[in-house]
ZAVEXDO-873059 format. One record per residue (C-alpha): residue number from 1; x, y, z. Coordinates in Angstrom, 2 decimals, decimal comma, always signed. Example, Ala and Ser with C-alpha at 12.3 -4.5 7.8 and 13.67 -1.06 7.14 Angstrom:
# residues 2
ATOM     k        xx        yy        zz
ATOM     1    +12,30     -4,50     +7,80
ATOM     2    +13,67     -1,06     +7,14
//
This chain:
# residues 116
ATOM     k        xx        yy        zz
ATOM     1    -17,83    +71,23   +162,05
ATOM     2    -15,61    +69,10   +164,17
ATOM     3    -16,79    +67,89   +167,59
ATOM     4    -15,59    +69,92   +170,47
ATOM     5    -12,80    +68,11   +172,41
ATOM     6    -13,81    +66,79   +175,98
ATOM     7    -12,88    +69,30   +178,84
ATOM     8    -11,07    +68,09   +181,98
ATOM     9     -8,71    +65,16   +182,58
ATOM    10     -9,47    +61,85   +181,11
ATOM    11    -11,41    +59,44   +183,01
ATOM    12     -9,18    +57,55   +185,69
ATOM    13     -9,76    +53,98   +186,63
ATOM    14     -9,65    +50,55   +185,08
ATOM    15    -11,70    +49,60   +182,15
ATOM    16    -15,10    +48,00   +183,21
ATOM    17    -14,70    +43,97   +183,36
ATOM    18    -16,76    +41,83   +181,16
ATOM    19    -18,94    +39,42   +182,56
ATOM    20    -21,82    +38,88   +185,08
ATOM    21    -20,16    +40,71   +188,03
ATOM    22    -19,15    +44,24   +186,55
ATOM    23    -19,87    +46,69   +189,17
ATOM    24    -22,80    +48,89   +188,74
ATOM    25    -25,39    +51,14   +190,79
ATOM    26    -27,80    +48,35   +191,03
ATOM    27    -25,43    +45,87   +192,51
ATOM    28    -23,63    +42,48   +191,57
ATOM    29    -26,97    +40,23   +191,71
ATOM    30    -28,91    +42,37   +189,31
ATOM    31    -25,66    +42,45   +186,79
ATOM    32    -25,54    +38,77   +187,07
ATOM    33    -29,20    +38,55   +186,15
ATOM    34    -28,93    +40,78   +183,29
ATOM    35    -25,99    +38,88   +181,95
ATOM    36    -27,85    +35,53   +181,83
ATOM    37    -30,76    +37,27   +180,26
ATOM    38    -28,81    +38,84   +177,69
ATOM    39    -27,14    +35,57   +176,83
ATOM    40    -30,61    +33,73   +176,58
ATOM    41    -29,88    +31,52   +179,49
ATOM    42    -32,38    +32,73   +181,88
ATOM    43    -31,66    +33,07   +185,62
ATOM    44    -32,79    +31,11   +188,52
ATOM    45    -31,36    +30,41   +191,99
ATOM    46    -31,05    +26,94   +191,15
ATOM    47    -28,02    +27,45   +188,96
ATOM    48    -26,02    +27,66   +191,96
ATOM    49    -27,75    +25,15   +193,88
ATOM    50    -28,75    +27,96   +196,48
ATOM    51    -32,54    +27,52   +195,80
ATOM    52    -31,99    +23,70   +196,29
ATOM    53    -30,63    +24,33   +199,66
ATOM    54    -33,29    +27,01   +200,79
ATOM    55    -35,99    +24,59   +199,53
ATOM    56    -34,46    +21,76   +201,63
ATOM    57    -34,12    +23,61   +204,80
ATOM    58    -37,71    +25,11   +204,48
ATOM    59    -39,28    +21,55   +203,97
ATOM    60    -37,04    +20,25   +206,97
ATOM    61    -38,66    +22,95   +209,21
ATOM    62    -41,99    +22,37   +207,90
ATOM    63    -41,64    +18,52   +208,15
ATOM    64    -40,69    +18,92   +212,11
ATOM    65    -43,52    +21,42   +212,75
ATOM    66    -46,27    +19,58   +211,17
ATOM    67    -45,23    +16,36   +212,48
ATOM    68    -44,96    +17,54   +215,91
ATOM    69    -48,02    +19,44   +215,93
ATOM    70    -50,13    +16,51   +214,57
ATOM    71    -48,74    +14,37   +217,34
ATOM    72    -49,45    +16,89   +220,09
ATOM    73    -53,03    +17,59   +218,73
ATOM    74    -53,90    +13,86   +218,35
ATOM    75    -52,30    +13,26   +221,95
ATOM    76    -54,49    +16,26   +223,33
ATOM    77    -57,62    +14,81   +221,87
ATOM    78    -56,84    +11,34   +223,33
ATOM    79    -56,30    +13,07   +226,69
ATOM    80    -59,54    +14,71   +226,63
ATOM    81    -61,30    +11,57   +225,94
ATOM    82    -59,80    +10,03   +228,83
ATOM    83    -59,00    +12,78   +231,26
ATOM    84    -55,28    +12,17   +231,28
ATOM    85    -54,14    +15,81   +230,12
ATOM    86    -50,43    +15,95   +229,73
ATOM    87    -49,81    +12,09   +229,11
ATOM    88    -50,69    +11,61   +225,59
ATOM    89    -49,96    +15,15   +224,18
ATOM    90    -46,31    +14,61   +225,61
ATOM    91    -46,17    +11,04   +223,99
ATOM    92    -47,78    +12,62   +220,71
ATOM    93    -45,12    +15,32   +220,55
ATOM    94    -42,43    +12,68   +221,01
ATOM    95    -43,87    +10,44   +218,50
ATOM    96    -44,59    +13,26   +216,05
ATOM    97    -40,88    +14,53   +216,39
ATOM    98    -39,57    +10,83   +215,89
ATOM    99    -41,59    +10,21   +212,83
ATOM   100    -40,82    +13,60   +211,31
ATOM   101    -37,09    +12,72   +211,90
ATOM   102    -37,51     +9,55   +209,95
ATOM   103    -39,08    +11,56   +207,14
ATOM   104    -36,25    +14,11   +207,30
ATOM   105    -33,73    +11,38   +206,90
ATOM   106    -35,57    +10,04   +203,69
ATOM   107    -35,55    +13,61   +202,47
ATOM   108    -31,83    +14,28   +203,04
ATOM   109    -30,93    +10,94   +201,06
ATOM   110    -33,24    +11,82   +198,20
ATOM   111    -31,42    +15,47   +198,10
ATOM   112    -27,88    +13,99   +198,43
ATOM   113    -28,72    +11,59   +195,76
ATOM   114    -29,80    +14,25   +193,31
ATOM   115    -27,43    +17,04   +194,19
ATOM   116    -24,69    +15,25   +196,07
//
């Protein structure tokens, strides 16, 4: 016996595209992931340098936060020893921020040399 003929009009619309960005219910990023996995390449945010930039910005924020906090806490401790509460804490904050800025400049130079 022959298979029954499909009912209704033929499906309209363009044929699905090939490659990582063909539309589906799960969205484009999941298709890109599946495409790379099927090809045996694996997937990583570093392929588009997105992960590298996210890591850079996170590290910059962490450097400023830690450097400034270490300066403030060291200044606060010195202020407690000498009874000059705001002076060394403010100086420590400025020194911590300045040293963090130097570290960030070095970090950005290394980043640009690698990904530039």
